[in-house]
C-alpha angles and dihedrals in degrees: 000000000000115000098185120097115247120237089257092052091049089051091048091052093048093049092047091049092051094047095046093047088057102036101034111033118167087260088072092055089049091052089053092048091049092046091232113192094249099043095101091054090047091053091049090051091050091051091049092050096048096043089046087060089053097249094134088057093051099111099019108116116255089239088063095048098270137118093256101222123146148230096296090060091045088052091052090052091049093051093048092048088051091053092061097027087232114198125218139068102285099101094044089050095050099039103030113023097037096050090044093056095036094053098042108026132091121244090263093049092048091051091048101047104024091045088058090049092049090051091052092244097113137046125187151165141200119262111196113118119092137178093308091053095231120147093197114112090219090065096056116122100174109111138219123198119194111225113179109286093357141063119219119209133199134177136054135276120208138207095010110176109244085347094157097044106044124088101231139020131206097223120196116212139150136225113256117269096027130112139190114007093337117106096009114149137177120218133184106231125185110236088222089066093057136065113242132194120195117231116226092227132181091253109058093185094064114058121220124185141186112228122210111210099179110129095006114143125186134177117270091243087069090065101099118233126006093323091235109068123070115261095201097108094046091047091054089057090052091047090053089058091049091047095051091046089052090050091052092047087056088051092053092048091047090050090058091047088054094046095047092046093047091051090049091050089053093052105035112087132201124176088004097301135087112270088231088073092065114104093227091055091048089055090053092052091048091055091046095053092048091053091045096050091045090054093046094048095048090044094055092041088057090046090053093050088054092046090052095036089236114181088236092065097103095050092041090053092056092046090052093051092048092050091048091050092050090047096053093048093054098041095044091052097044094039092059095039095052090050089055118195095351090059090069097052126106091225094062117078095225094093091056092059094042092051092050091050093046094048092051094053097079094037111112091001132332125250091262091052092051092044087058090051091051089051089053091050090052093045093240 
């Protein structure tokens, strides 16, 4: 198992960083948060630019019209998007919708839906969490009833990333009377067929929505797979990809918090010297870089286990999410504290990064949830 980036992966990271710095500066995230009049047009332009570069096709198999890269490349994209807190549906499409369809769909369904993603004609997300907040397919209570040529849905999905702006959702539901992994199905549902309600979340630059499925009917060919077997196991594989991508997005966001704070500590003076020269501040930065590098290393290790389908992938995913959660807690606290009073102001960008990092922590399972999973793996 090789943990070093290849030359191609280094080049991909550098090109993504350069494009996002130009096309998605933090000013764009602020415009979205402020609901500026032109922010919708700006988001459409960003989507057109990034899909025009083929980024939506990144992990779509070549047989379905994509580039055919893997989880490492998706992780690089997630980290770079986190660095600039880029708004829009691209990351949800690449790391939630694409794995959901790829892992559960038939060859015909993959060609239909993933081909549209690769061409930049379709955006999507994964809708699984409900009132209890669990991202485990076995906990789903939303139902699907097969009625001839259609499937009728009922229930509600919560905290769906960009759930009111994407084109399609991979919705997880179960047939009535089943429990656990039995009867779990994934369906591709057009957002236009649902009723959505935007969540006024902590991070205004990343949209979350509740999705009402009551009365929604879709064609049977939108039920992914054979429509008979449970999709729970395949969905867990897709959720692992989404979880690791979320962890690495946190890493990217935390890296910018570190960089901005370090630059401030070099410039801000007290008693005639930069505050970064104080021993106590140096200790803080040492702790921050250790947490950051730990989160990055565990994140890419988990991405590699997924890319190689290593049997450690499930445990590695939980370790990565725990490390990312610990990292964001420390860097958000120290980043604001080192900035002092200015760190609390609306005018400074620090709060935008902190809010993105904080809002990502519970997505696809909080640190405490994944710590409990690790304990189960270890038999504790």
